N, C-alpha and C positions, 0 to 999 in steps of 0.2 A: 440403264444408268443407275448406279448404286449410290446410296446416301453416304456422304463422306464420314469417315470415322476420325475423330479428333483425339489425339493423345495429349499427355501433359507436356511433352517436350516440344513437338512440332507436328502439325497436321500432315497426314499422309492420305492422299486421294488415290484410290485404287479403282481402275476401270478394267473391264475385260480386255480391251485392246491393249491397254498399257501393260496389263498383267501378262498377256501372252508375249508381247514384245520383250518385256523385261525378263521373262523366263528364257526366251531364246538367247538374248544377250548374255544372260547369266550362264547358260549351258556352254556357249562358245567360250566365254571367259574361263569357265572351269576347265574346259578341255585344254586351252592354251596353258593355263597354270599347271595342269597335271603334266603336260609335256615338258614344260620348262623344269619342273621339279625332278622329273625322271632323268633329265640330262645332267644334273649336278648331284653330288653325293648328298645322301640324306643326313640331315642334322637334327638334333633334338634341342628345341628351344623351350626352356622352362620359364613360365610366366606365372604370375599370381593366380590368374584365372585360366580357363581352358582356351585353346587356340581359337582365333577368330574365324579360321576357315571352316570350323565345324558348326558355326552359328548360322542360322538363316539370315538372309540379307534383309528381309522384311519382318519386323516384329511389332507386335502391339505394345502399347504402353505398359501393360501388366507384366509382359515378359522382360521388359527392360528393368523393372524395379526389383527383380529377383536377385538375391545375392549370388556371388560367384560359387558358393558351395552348392546351391540348388542347380546352377547351370552345369557344374561338374557332375552332379548326381544324375543328370539326364544323359550324359555321355556314356554309351555302353562300352564296356571292356577297357576303360581307362582306370588305372589304379589311383586311389586318393592319396594326396600328399600327406606325409607323416607330420605330427605336431612337433615343431622345433622349440626347445626350451628357450624362454626369453632370458634376457640379461638379469632380470630381477630374480628369476628362479635359480639361475646359476649362483648369484651372489648369496641368496638365502641358504642354498646347500653348502656353499663354501663357509659361511659363517657358522653353521652347525658343526661342520667338521672341525673348523678351527677352534671352536669352543671346547670340544672334546679333546682335541690335541693339547690345549693348554691345561685342562683340568686333569687329564689322565696321569701325569707324573705325581700330582698331589694325591690322587686316589691310590695310586700304587704305593706311595710312601706311607699313607695312613694304613693301608692293608698290611704291608710288610712289617712296619715298625710299631703298629698299635693293635690292630685287630688280631693278627696271628699271635703275637706274644700274650695278649689277654686270654685267648682261647687255650694256648698251651699252659699258661699259669693256672687256669681254672681246672684243666685236666690234671695238672700236677698236684693240686690241692687234695685230690682224691687218691693219691698214691703215696708210697713210702720211699720215693726217689731220694737218694742221698747226694745228688749233684756230681758224683764221681763216675758212676757206672753209666752205660748208655741208657737213655730214657726208656727204651723199649724193654729193658730188664726190670723196670719198676713194677711192683705188685699193686693191684687195686685194693685199697683198704676201705673204700666207701666213705662214710662220714666219721671215721675214727679221729682224724686230725681235728675236725670241728668239735667233736665230742670231748676230746682231751682238753681243749681250750675253754669250753663253756660249762661242762657238767661233770666230768670225771675228776674226783679229788686227786691232786697230785701237783708236782712242781710246775708243769706247763700251765695249768689253770691259775695257779697262784702268781706266777710271773706275769701272765697276761693281765690279771686283775690289778697287779701293782703298776704295770705300765699304763693302764687306763687311768688309774688314780693319779699318778704323777703327771700325766699329760693333761688331765682335766684341770688340775691346779695351774699348770703352765698356761693353758688357754685362758682361764679366768683371770690370770694376772697380766699376761702380755697384751691380749687383744684390747681390753679397755684402756690400758696405759698408753699403748702406741697410738690408739685412735684419738684420745684426748690430747696428748702432747702434740701430735701432728696437726690437729685442727687448730690449736692455739698458735703454733708456729706459722701455719698458713695465714691465719688472720693477721698476725703481726707483719709478716712479709708483704701482705697485700695492701698495707697502709701506704697512702700516697706520700706522707711526710718522711718515710723511711728512705735513707740513702744507702746506696750499695746493695740493692736488692739482689743483683746477680751474684755477689759474693756470698750472701747468706744462703741463697738457694743452693749454690755449689757446696758450701760448707756443710749444710744439713744433709744434702743428698750423697755426699762423698762416701760415708760408711756403707751405704746401700750397694754401691758398685765395687767396693773393695772385697777381696776374697774373704769369705767367712772363716776359712781355716786360719788365715793370717791374723785376723782380728781375734779369733779364739785363743791363739797362742799368746798374743799380747795380753789378753785378759787373764790368761793362766799365770803370767808373771805378776800382774797387778794384784791378784787376790791371794797371793802367797802370804804366809804368816808375817813375813818381813817385807811384804810388798808395799806398793805406794798407797793402796787403799787403807791398810791398817796404820801406816805412818801418818796419813792425812787425818784420820780420825783421832789418833793420839795427839797430834798437834792441836786439834780443836778442843781436846779435853785435857787441860793441863793437870799434871799430877797423876795421870792414869795411863799406864802403858797398855794400850788396846791391842790385843793379839788374838783376834778371832780367827779360828781355823775355818775359812770360808769353804774350801774345797774338800774337806774331809769331815763334814759334820752332817750326820744322818738325822738329827733331831728335827722334828716338824715344827714349823713356825707357830702353828696354832697350839701345839702341845706346850711349847715354851710360854706362850701367852697364858694358857690355862694354869700352868705351873706357877706363874707369877702371882696368880690370884688364889693359889692354894689347892688347885685340882691337879694332883700328881698321879692319880691312878684312874683307870677307866671305870665308870659306873657299870653296874651289873648288866643293864640292858645293852649297853654298847659293847661290852666284852663278850656276851653270850650269843649275840646274833652276828651273822656274817653275810656278805654278798660275794659269791664266787670264791669262797674260802678265805676272804679277807674280812676281819672283824670290822664292825662299824666304828670302833675306836681308831683303828688304823686308817679307815677311809676319811675320818675327820682329823687326821694329824696335820693336814696342811702341807705345803711344799717344804722340803728340807732346806737347810741353809745353803747347801750347794746348788740346789735347783733354783733358789731365790737369786743367787749370783748369776746363773745362766739366764734367768728371766730378765735381769737388768741388761745383760749383754744383748739379748735378742731385741729388747725394746729399743735400745740405742741404734742398732743396725737397721731397723725397719722404719723408723719414723720419717726418714727422708723420702722414701717412696710414697708413703701415705700423705705426707705434706704436699707433694707435687699434685697428687690427685685432688686434694682439697683446694689447693690454689687454683687449679684449672676450673673447679666448680665455682669458686668465688668470683673469678674473673668473667665467668659466663652469666652472672646475674645482670640483668639489664640495668643500665645506668638511670633510665627514667623512673624505674621503680624506687631506687634509692632517693632520687631527687623528689619524687612525689611524697614519700614518707617524711623527708626533711621539710618540705613545704607545709605538710600537715602538722608540723610541730613535734614530731616524734624525737625523743632523745636518742643518743647513740646506743644506749642499752636497749631501748624499745625497738630500734631498727634491727639490732642484732637478734633480738628474741623473736620478733614478729615477721621479719623479712628474710634475714640471712639464714637462720636455722631451718625454717620451712623449705626454702629453696635449695637447701643442701641435702635433701633427703636421699636423692639418687646417689650422689657421691658417698654419702655416709653408709648407705647399704652396701655399695661396692667395696668400700674399705673394710667393713666388718666381715663381708663374705670372704675376701681373699685373706684377711687376717685369720679367720677361723680355719680355713683350709690349710694355710701355711703352718700354723702352730700345731696342728695335729700331725704334721709331717716332719717335725724337727728331728734332725739326725746329726748334722755336722758338728754343732757345738757340743752335743753329748759325746760324740765320738772322740773329740780332741780333749775336752776338759775332764770328763769323769768316767767315760766308758760304762755308764749305767750305775756306777757306785756313788757314794758309799752305801752299802747294804741295799742295793737296788732302788735307792730313793730317787735316782734320776733316770731310771729305766723307762723308755718310751716305746710305743708300738713299732715305730720305724727302726729304732735300734734293736728291738727284740727280733724283728724280721732279719736284720743283718746277723745277729748272733746265732739264731736258729739255723739259718741257711749256710753261713760261711764259717762258723766256728763249731757248731754241733752237727753240721752236715745233715740237716733234716729239711730238705727243700719242700717237701710236702706240707709240713707244719708251717714253714715260713710263708708259703703262698696262701695257706688258709688264714693266717694272721693278716696278710695283706688284703684279702677280700673282706674279712670282718671289719678292718679299718675303713675300707672303701664304703661299706654299708653304713658304718657309724657316721662318717663325714657327710654322706648324702642325707641321712635322716636329720642330722643337726642343721644342715644348710636349709633343708625344706622347712624345718621348724622355725628357724630364724627368719626366713622369708615370710612365713605365715604370720609371725608376730610383728615384724616391721612393716610389711605391706608397702613396698616402695612405689607400687603403681596406684596407690590410693591418694586421692587429692587431699 
C-alpha cells in the first residue's frame, strides 16, 4: 500500500492493483482507438497545444502546470508552430509604411525643386557658363567669379558694391517704417470701441495681396513730373509749382541734406578711402530720390501683412493679464509699455526677420520702375543677378552673386537674432 500523493487540483490515489488494471484498460483502449483511426482517412487537427493522445493519462500536479510550449518541446519529431504576427504588429507596420507614403512626395519635391537646383547653382558659380550653350561645355574657372566681385578692381566689383549700398539704405528705411506703422495700425484695429474692424483689416491688407507689378505701374504714373504726387504737393504749397523729378533723380538724400547746411564736397578722408572700390563719400550718400520713392511704395504694400501678424499677437495676450494691470491702477500708457510691448516680443522678432529677408530680395519694383537707374542708384543684388544672368549672359557670375547674397542674409539674420534674443524672458 503506497502513501497517497495529493496534487493541487484533485487527489489521485495509485495502487499497484489499480495501476495494473488501469494499464490494461488503457492498452485495450489504445488498440481500439488505433483500429478506428486506421479505418478512416487521416486528418490533421491543429490545436493550440499538442494532441491529447500523445499525453500520458496519469500526470502529477507538476506536469499539469507546465505551459504548452514545454509540452510541445517534449514531443519528439514534431515541428514547432511559427510565430504569427499580431494585429498590433500589422497595424504598426502599416502606419510606418503609410507615413513614408505620405512624406515621400514632399521629399521628392524638395529634392527635385530645391536640393538639386541649389547644387547645380553652386557648381555653376565656379564656371563661365553663359546660359546658352550646354552646361557640359562650361569651363571651370575656380574662384574667379567670386574674386571679380569681392577683390578684383573693375566694373563687376563696383556694381556689386553699389547694389549692396543701395539695398542697405532700402533695408534701413523700409523695415523700421513698415514695422512701426503696422504695429500702430494693429493696436488701433484691436481696440474694442472701433467699429467696422473687418473693413479696416481688409483695406489695410488689400495692397499685400495685389500684384506688385500692377501696383508698381500705378506708382509709376503717380510719381511722374505731372503726376498726382507733385500736384498734391503743389496744392498744399500755394504759389509754388512743385515739380520734383522723382523717378530720374540720382542725388542722394543725405548729400542733399549736407548740401543744405553747406557741405557740397567730400572731405578728404571720405574721398580718399574706399570699400570695394566705392569711396566712403559715396557710401554715405544715402538713398537716391528714386530709391526713396520705391521705399514708400514697398512700405505701403507690406504693412498689411505685418499688421495681421501683430494683430494676432495682440489678440493672444491673456485678458486676465490686462484686467489685473487695470485693477492695479495702471494707466493705458503703462499697460501698453509694461504689458503689451513685452508680450509682443515674439511677433516683433518674426516681423523684423521676414522684413529683413524680404527687403534684401527686392526685385519687381526695381524692374518695373527704374531698371536699376538712374546712374545705378536703384541697383540691388537681386536685380544685378537678373542683369548679369539674362542680359550679360554670365550665369556663373550671377549665381556667385546669389550665393554671396544668401551668406549676407544669413549673417544679418543671425546677428539680429543675437541682438533681439526672442527666447529671453
